[in-house]
N, C-alpha and C positions, 0 to 999 in steps of 0.2 A: 308828879301827877299821878292820879289814880290809874289811868290806862297803862302808864309805864310800869308801875308796881305790879299790876295784874299780869302783864306779859312777862315780866322778870320771873314771877312766881310760876307761871305756866312753863317757861323755858326750863326751870329747875325740875318741874314735875315731869316734863317730857324726857329730859336727859337721864334722870335717875330712876324713872319708872314710877308707875302709880301703885302705891300700897295703901292699905287702910289707914295707917298712921299718918303719912304725909298728905293724903287726901283730906282727912279730917282736920289736920293742923292748918292746911291752906284755907279751907273753908272758914275756919274760925278767924284767921287773920284777915280774910277778905271782908267778913262782916264788920270787923273793927275799923276798917278804912273809912267807911262812910255809908250810911244807909240810903242816901239820895240816889245812888246808882245801883242799888242792890238788886231790884227785881229784874232789870234788863241784863245787867252784867252776870247775875247768878245763872240765868238761862244760858248765856253764852259760855260761862264757865263749865256748866254741867255737860254741854255739848262737847267742849274741847277735852274735858276729862274722859268722856266716853271714847272720843277719837284716839286719845293717848293710850287708853286701855287696849283698844283694838290693835293699835300699832305695836304695842309691847307683846301682845299675844301672837301677832303675826310673826314677829321677829323670833319669838321663842319656838314656834312650831317649825319655821323654815330650817331645813337641814343644810348645813354648810357644804360647799362644793368639796372641801377637803375630806369631809366625812364620806361623801358619796364615792370619791376616788379611792379612799382606803378600803371601803367595803368591796368595790369592784376589784381592786388589786388582790385582796385576799381570796376572793372567789376565783379569779383567773389563776392565781398561783396553785390553789387546790385542784382546779380542773386540769391545769397543765401537768400536774404531777402524775396523772394517769396516762399520759400520751407517750409516743415513741421518742420524742425529743423535748423534754421539759424546758431546757434552756432556750432553744429556738422559739418554743411556744410562748414563754414568758416575755422574751425580747420582742416578739412580734405583736403580742396582744395587750401588753401592759399599758400601752399608750391609749387604749380604748376603754380604760377602766371606768372613767366617769360616765361613759355612755352605756356600757354593758351592766355596770353595778353587779347584781347577783342574778341576772336573767340567763338561764340556759338557752332560751330562744335567741336572744340578742348575741350571745357568744357564738352559737352555731351559725347564725346569719353572717356575722362579721368574719368568721373563719372561711366561709364559702366565698365571700366577696374578696378577701385577701388572696385566697387561692386562685380565683379567677384572674385577678390583676397580675399576680406573679406568673401565672401561666402565659399570659399575653406578653409580659416582659421577657420571659425566657425564650419564647418563640421569636421575638424580635432579635435577640442576641444571636440565636442559632441561624436565623436567616442571613444575618450579616456574615456569619462564618462561611456560609456557602459561597460568598463572593470573594473569599480569600484566594490569592494566587498560589499556584503550585499544588492544588489539591488533586489527589488521585481519583480515578473514576469511582472506586469503591467508597472512598470518603465522601464524595459528592452524593452518591446514592444513599449512604447512611444518614447524611444530613437531611436529604430530601424526605426520606422516610420518617425521620424524627419530627420534622416540621409538620408533616401530615398527621402524625399522632398527636402533636400539640394542638393542632386545629380541632381535632376531635375532642380533646380535653376541654378546650375553650367552649365548644358547643355544649358539652355535657355539664360543665360547671355553671354555665349561664342558665341552662334549663333548671338546674338545682336551685340557683339563686332566685329565679323567677317563681319557682314552686314554693320556696320557703316564704316568699313575700306575699303569695296569694292567700286569700282567706276563705274562698268558697268553692263550690263544686264537689270535689272529692272529699272523702272522709279523711280525718287526721292520719289514721293508720296507713291509708293508701298513699297519701301525699308523702309521708315519711319514707315509706318503702320505695317509692319512685326516686326520691332524693338520694337515698342510700345506694340505690342501683347506679345512678348516674355518677356519683362520686367514686364509687368502687371502679366503675369503668374508666374514669379519668386516671385513677391510680394505676390501673393496668396499662394504660397508654404510656405512662412514664417508663414502666419496666420494658415495654416493647421498644421504646426509643433507645434505651441504653443497650439493648441486645445487639443493635446494629453497630455499636462501637466496641464490641468485646474482642474482635479479632486482632491479630498481631499486625495486620496491614494498615491499621489506623494510626496516624501520627500521634505521638504521646501528648503533645501540647493540646492538640485538638480534642483528644479524648478527655483530658483533664478539664478543659474549659466546659465541654458539654456535661461532663459528670457533675461539676460544681453546680451548674444550673439545675440539672434534673434531680439530683439528690435532695437539694433544698426544697424544690418543688414537691417532690414525692412526700417528704416529711410534712409539709404544710397541708397537703391534701389528706394525708393520713390523720393529721390532727383534726382537720375539718370533719372527716368521717366519724372520728371518735366523739366529737361534740354533737354532731347530728344524731348519732346513735343514742347518746346519753339523753338528749332532749326528747327523742322519740319514746324512750323507755319511761319517761317521767311526765 
């Protein structure tokens, strides 16, 4: 039947794409099928050809997710290369490549968010250590002081994250300056925390556990500060 033949041709057209050659060829074949349905069917045909053309154009313009991820991965790799710990940086942020793509702002915002979450996790671990049996008074004091420093870090990083997400009020330069100040303060907090575990009176295993948490955290905050500074400068 005429309708079946028309739809078969349309299916071929949609699958293989609309070109000048196959569009003209199809129109000629359609005219030869029968003139009795020509005027109505030709109008429908032209509409469908137009829709097919729009569909093909849309598919051509749309950027594949894989391409977005590749762009983001290369951008993150290059950015991480300028930090204090490129390996940790790449491991931490490569999973955000499709979201960050090549945006310094999104990279800085992500780094701040990750630093904040990591600080909270480290604080939880160290609080649990304070409940361990057999701790010496000086060890308990060192842990307590460290937890207070981490609380300050959480507050400072949260303020930095909030400021990065805000869009009004202060000038860009003032906002970036405030963020850099808060992140720098958080980095200082980690150094202060570790100072309390530097003495010989601290149990070796306790010192190792705390150091593992704080050193990683300090590197992440340092990376976040580098990304914020880069974004502020550009």
